[in-house]
C-alpha angles and dihedrals in degrees: 000000000000091000091049092051092048093048090060088063097051103038139039092221110117120226113261106224121197113206115252090234089063091051093051094044095050092043093050091049091051093049093048095046094050090044087057089054091053093047092048093053093046094049098044111067090194087068094056091110131123093251093056092045088056088048089053088053089055090047091053090051090052091049090052090052092052092044090051093055091045093053091043092055092046088052091051092048091051090050091052090050091051098245092115134030125222098230106038124120093246092047091049091054091046090051091050090050091052092046089051090052091051093050090045089054093050096045092043091053093048096049093041089055089048091051091048091049092050090048091052091047092054091045093055102040102028099035096144093051098035096106090050094047101040106039123167090251092055091045091054091047090051091050091048091052092046096051094041090053093044093048093050093045093047092053093047094047093047092051094047099031092127092062117092089215087064100041096049098056090043094053094041091052091063098060093037094055092044090050091050092050090047091052089049091053094046090051089047095053095043093052092044090053093050091050094048094087092046095056096038091100092055109075097190092047090048092054090047091049092049090051092051092046089052088056090049091051090050091053090048087058089051090053093050093049091047092053093048093049102040105030095073091054093047089050088052090055091052094048093046090053103041109025111020091140094056112101092219092051091046090050091054091047089057088078092058092126091053091053090050090051090052090058091056091045088060089061089055098044098049096062089047089056090048092052094044099045103035118071090190093057092044090054092047092049091051091052091048093051094044091050092049090053 
């Protein structure tokens, strides 16, 4: 709020305000869609595979992002109604808890995407040894390490968010991890293309390779959507920390609500991609809806 008030003094750009009803509607839709993903994987034993467990991890991250924006808007409404103050001790702790949830959602999404990318890489290039390399036990250990690290990092970053030494590594982590995942995908597609001619004479291998490449393409779509939805908000954090007095930076920060809405849109788009690209999930959803009827 302080940054928004200050930006009005240094730029002519008006604040873009998204109605609270839109926030709640988009957030509720994101929570419900990702909850359907979790229920589908739990109910269908055929989906009890490392890849779908990593997808569930991404769904949980999306749910946390939507829940964060929902709680934040409830907090703002209560402040406007006079039930809460903006600078009390309780409100400060509540704000830190919500910031920690936001950071946990972002880090969880990044590392879940990284785990999914690594899983696809092993599936494509080590297909014969995949079930020995990526066992369910190892997948669960990986997820436990990811969420332990993300939880600890989110608490530390939320508590020391006003320190430049904390903000800089957090914001640098985002492009570094995205660049690493992108390099992994490029390497994956280049090697797959070079091997295409070699396996062309093996029909079963070709079908298997096409299936794996379809999974890689799906995850590439996830990565593109993630960048489009989260990058504007991460840029906002950088500008708010390092150039709040610049009129151009203040003008960009005037669309803060739009950037927050994009985060919640990511939680809606991902389940749609799951349902559209995965025959197993589509079949599970149909059975769930038919049984409910």
